[in-house]
KOLLUMKE-890425 format. One record per residue (C-alpha): residue in three letters; x, y, z. Coordinates in steps of 0.001 Angstrom, whole numbers, padded with zeros to 6 digits, always signed. Example, Ala and Ser with C-alpha at 12.3 -4.5 7.8 and 13.67 -1.06 7.14 Angstrom:
<pts>
ALA+012300-004500+007800SER+013670-001060+007140
</pts>
This chain:
<pts>
UNK+052268+186843+141447UNK+053083+188360+144832UNK+050849+190515+146919UNK+051774+193690+148669UNK+051226+193550+152379UNK+047495+193973+152621UNK+044119+192489+153188UNK+042796+189017+152438UNK+039095+188255+152226UNK+036444+185579+152453UNK+033275+186535+150553UNK+029916+184765+150702UNK+027363+185243+147931UNK+023769+184610+148990UNK+022006+183328+145891UNK+018598+182307+144650UNK+017871+180820+141207UNK+015823+182930+138831UNK+013946+179732+137963UNK+014062+176050+138865UNK+017254+174540+137487UNK+019280+171356+137583UNK+023039+171575+138065UNK+025817+169105+138673UNK+026076+168505+142411UNK+029753+169418+142171UNK+029768+172898+140637UNK+033314+173837+141663UNK+034637+174081+138112UNK+031582+176101+137048UNK+031963+178393+140072UNK+035645+178794+139181UNK+034624+179890+135678UNK+031985+182249+137093UNK+034557+183876+139388UNK+037000+184509+136536UNK+034181+185757+134317UNK+033207+188291+136980UNK+036801+189536+137327UNK+037129+189694+133532UNK+034162+192046+133262UNK+036089+194613+135337UNK+039690+193789+134395UNK+040286+191468+131407UNK+044070+191564+131821UNK+043919+190459+135462UNK+041517+187629+134620UNK+043902+186457+131903UNK+046789+186322+134391UNK+044680+184357+136881UNK+043902+181832+134155UNK+047541+181150+133211UNK+048261+177394+133461UNK+051759+177754+134936UNK+050811+179946+137906UNK+052340+178217+140987UNK+049551+179244+143354UNK+046310+180960+142398UNK+045450+183727+144892UNK+041804+182731+145351UNK+039677+179744+146339UNK+036159+178642+145445UNK+033730+176584+147533UNK+031168+174033+146418UNK+027638+175409+146177UNK+026319+175356+149749UNK+022741+174530+150661UNK+022201+172004+147876UNK+020017+169045+148818UNK+020570+165381+148078UNK+021965+164720+144617UNK+020496+162178+142208UNK+022873+160665+139640UNK+025312+163481+140339UNK+022732+166210+139670UNK+020990+168564+142104UNK+017754+170495+141750UNK+017851+174205+142635UNK+014602+175825+143722UNK+013790+179550+143420UNK+012122+179207+146826UNK+015449+178527+148555UNK+018700+180358+149181UNK+022115+178946+148322UNK+025587+180158+149149UNK+028870+180331+147290UNK+032157+181258+148932UNK+035195+182874+147363UNK+038386+183759+149185UNK+040778+186326+147756UNK+044447+186643+148706UNK+045363+189485+146350UNK+043629+192836+147010UNK+043161+193931+143359UNK+041065+190802+142731UNK+038739+191752+145577UNK+038481+195298+144230UNK+037651+194141+140679UNK+035240+191473+141898UNK+033305+193874+144109UNK+033374+196621+141470UNK+031418+194386+139116UNK+028501+194262+141569UNK+028650+197880+142709UNK+028022+199380+139281UNK+024267+199199+139683UNK+023799+197759+136191UNK+020597+195806+136692UNK+020145+192904+139074UNK+023478+191175+139757UNK+023507+187538+138711UNK+025990+184699+138458UNK+025796+181768+136056UNK+026600+178184+137067UNK+026296+176013+133996UNK+022762+176579+132723UNK+021506+177966+136030UNK+021211+181723+136513UNK+021282+182784+140160UNK+020379+186200+141519UNK+022876+187602+144030UNK+020711+188688+146966UNK+023543+189683+149306UNK+027328+189821+149423UNK+028491+188946+152939UNK+031999+189943+154028UNK+032028+189929+157843UNK+032019+187049+160345UNK+028922+188564+161937UNK+027028+188130+158674UNK+028136+184527+158038UNK+030563+182184+159854UNK+032492+181536+156633UNK+032876+185226+155737UNK+035639+187436+157070UNK+038808+189368+156416UNK+042285+189719+157827UNK+045746+190778+156697UNK+049079+189036+156357UNK+050536+191161+159141UNK+047592+190506+161457UNK+047806+186743+160969UNK+051531+186747+161682UNK+051411+189123+164650UNK+048369+187582+166313UNK+049603+183999+166423UNK+050119+182340+169799UNK+052521+179450+170592UNK+049722+176898+170981UNK+050631+173287+171671UNK+047506+171997+169901UNK+045808+172994+166656UNK+042402+171717+165538UNK+041540+171937+161848UNK+038181+171077+160307UNK+038303+169934+156687UNK+034826+170749+155403UNK+035050+169885+151708UNK+036996+166899+150343UNK+040722+167438+150787UNK+043543+165585+149039UNK+047191+165960+148071UNK+048532+165289+144582UNK+051901+163725+143797UNK+051948+163806+140042UNK+051226+161341+137300UNK+052247+157668+137417UNK+051955+154910+134816UNK+048666+153874+136435UNK+047276+157393+136871UNK+047570+160356+139221UNK+048886+159608+142706UNK+046649+161198+145343UNK+046883+160893+149144UNK+043710+161341+151221UNK+045126+161363+154748UNK+045562+164483+156956UNK+049230+163845+157654UNK+050933+166811+159361UNK+053664+167121+156726UNK+051071+167247+153945UNK+048654+169664+155614UNK+051232+172115+156933UNK+053446+171654+153878UNK+050537+172824+151710UNK+049947+175857+153929UNK+053645+176773+154015UNK+053842+176700+150206UNK+050730+178851+149849UNK+051944+181347+152448UNK+055409+181706+150940UNK+054036+181971+147391UNK+051710+184855+148267UNK+052772+186608+151475UNK+054939+189744+151510UNK+058630+188708+151557UNK+059302+190057+155088UNK+056584+187754+156464UNK+057592+184570+154665UNK+058734+181636+156800UNK+061854+179480+156653UNK+060298+176501+154922UNK+063094+174020+155632UNK+063308+174841+159338UNK+059546+174791+159848UNK+059083+171554+157894UNK+061838+169954+159970UNK+059865+170837+163106UNK+056651+169456+161586UNK+058297+166196+160549UNK+059847+165583+163959UNK+057433+167105+166441UNK+053885+167445+165039UNK+051584+164459+165543UNK+047930+163592+165013UNK+046341+163369+168466UNK+042643+163019+167665UNK+040406+162388+164661UNK+036714+163198+164587UNK+034281+162319+161815UNK+037071+161516+159380UNK+035810+159898+156181UNK+036320+160013+152442UNK+033916+161743+150070UNK+033766+162145+146335UNK+033442+165272+144238UNK+032361+164549+140680UNK+034036+167015+138370UNK+033244+167100+134686UNK+036614+165573+133761UNK+036875+162912+136478UNK+035735+162151+140037UNK+038047+163242+142855UNK+038140+161634+146294UNK+039181+163483+149443UNK+038796+163371+153209UNK+036587+165462+155492UNK+036451+165714+159278UNK+038359+167381+162096UNK+041902+166659+163219UNK+043731+167695+166378UNK+047455+168175+165841UNK+049871+168137+168761UNK+052920+170413+168573UNK+055000+168386+170961UNK+058381+170129+171221UNK+058736+173478+172990UNK+059641+175889+170218UNK+057817+179191+170494UNK+058763+180469+167034UNK+057688+177280+165250UNK+054469+177030+167247UNK+053580+180651+166464UNK+054237+180154+162761UNK+052117+176992+162634UNK+049367+178771+164558UNK+049386+181578+161980UNK+049220+179007+159188UNK+046255+177307+160867UNK+044382+180629+160849UNK+045507+181182+157254UNK+043863+177884+156229UNK+040477+179650+156429UNK+041525+181780+153441UNK+043960+179541+151551UNK+042374+176116+151809UNK+044492+172972+151918UNK+045672+170568+149238UNK+044723+170348+145588UNK+041897+171914+143545UNK+041151+174629+146114UNK+039955+176840+143248UNK+037313+174228+142379UNK+035707+173506+145738UNK+038182+171188+147433UNK+040169+171762+150615UNK+037818+174209+152382UNK+039288+174337+155886UNK+038939+176284+159105UNK+040532+176278+162514UNK+038352+175273+165448UNK+038873+176957+168798UNK+038307+174433+171584
</pts>
């Protein structure tokens, strides 16, 4: 699926449970299902396409449930006295339109279901002024606004990892923020979804990354576990400063655009289930 040149979005749902409920601390797969269910209510055909197993890159991401307290045995208690937040990013405009249409119909109080928990949607936040993880941009704006920075700082907020397929002993997963893995993930996502005129030369840009991009600083880097229903998944969190060492204005601008794009695309595997939530830090 390719987008037309257009907008991309980060949406925050402000939620409160209709009653006290216990959910798995990692609700990414349930939030994924809730997102598709919401799209399906407005456009069943689009939801079916988004669910296809062979789609190379799904044009949306899902966060973990934010605001959850300490988990006990992998479960978390949700209180109707507290607010929680769920973040979706959308990189294909019709998805945003169908998703928002579901909540603009005025058919009763809008709710979203996570497992057995029913949560009332109190607000839908779409601007950075309303929430630091909400916002919007466009492919053209990301590409045109990039500067040839010699350093890029990325903060990996939810566990991030990179998959390398199945082995005899299990799935090979790397949990290190290596430049070739981080920027390789972003290049693939960009080229899979961006309008053709804005796509980058993957081979040339990866050659620059391999030779000239280094890790300069690590802050708060550690591994964390997300416990999905099928199996636990480890990933890293923390912030990383990347140095773009060689003077190459075009490559630096493209990597700068990709760093901004990380806010919407996420990095690594299972970004549609809560992993790889990433943002660029301006320092």
